[in-house]
N, C-alpha and C positions, 0 to 999 in steps of 0.2 A: 188675289192670293191663291196660289196653286195648291192642289190637294193630291197626295199620293194614296192610292187605294189598292189593296191586294187581297185576294181570297185564297185560302189554303184549305184543301179538302184532304182529310186524313182517314185512313182505315186503321183501326185498332184491333187486330185479330185476337189479342190476349185479354181484352177487357171482358170481364164476366158480369159486370154490373155497371149501373150509371155512376156509382160512387168511384169505381176504379177508373172509368173513363174520365170523369172530372179531375181526378188526381193527375192523370197523365197530361191532360190539357192544361191544367194549372201550371205544371212544371214547364211545359213548352211556352206558355204565355209569359211566365216570369223570365225565362231565358231571352225571349224576344224583347221584352221591355228593358232588360238590363243592357242589351246591346244597342238599342236605338230608342227613339222617342215616339214609338207607335202606340196608338190606343188599339186594344185587341178585344174582340168579343166573339162568342160562339153565335152564329147567325142561322144555323139550320141543323136538323137532325138531333135536336135536344133530347128526344125520347128514344133514340136508338143507342144501343150499347157500344157497337163497334164502328160507328161512323160519326165523323164530325166535320163541320165546315166553320172555319174561322175567318174573320175579316180583320185586316190591319189597316189603319188610317193614320196619316200624319199631315200636317199643313206646314207651310213655310212661306217666307216673304217673297221668294222667287224660285224659279226652276233650278238654278244652280245649287241652291242650298239643299233641295230635295234630292238631287242627283248625287250629292256627296254623302247622303245618309247611308250607313252601313247596310249591306244586304245580308 
């Protein structure tokens, strides 16, 4: 069973608190989940206001199914 894995690193220059950062990330995660079947989590920089690293993962029965996944 193949796995597709991607990391996204974001700089959030206007975030003034962790609460604002989490709000921006939650919107981005919701948009990605709505467009595809990825599981998404924040994997680094949880204590920094203006920096985030997200990981997106999905599995499929074969490579052809994963290649058709929306980007």
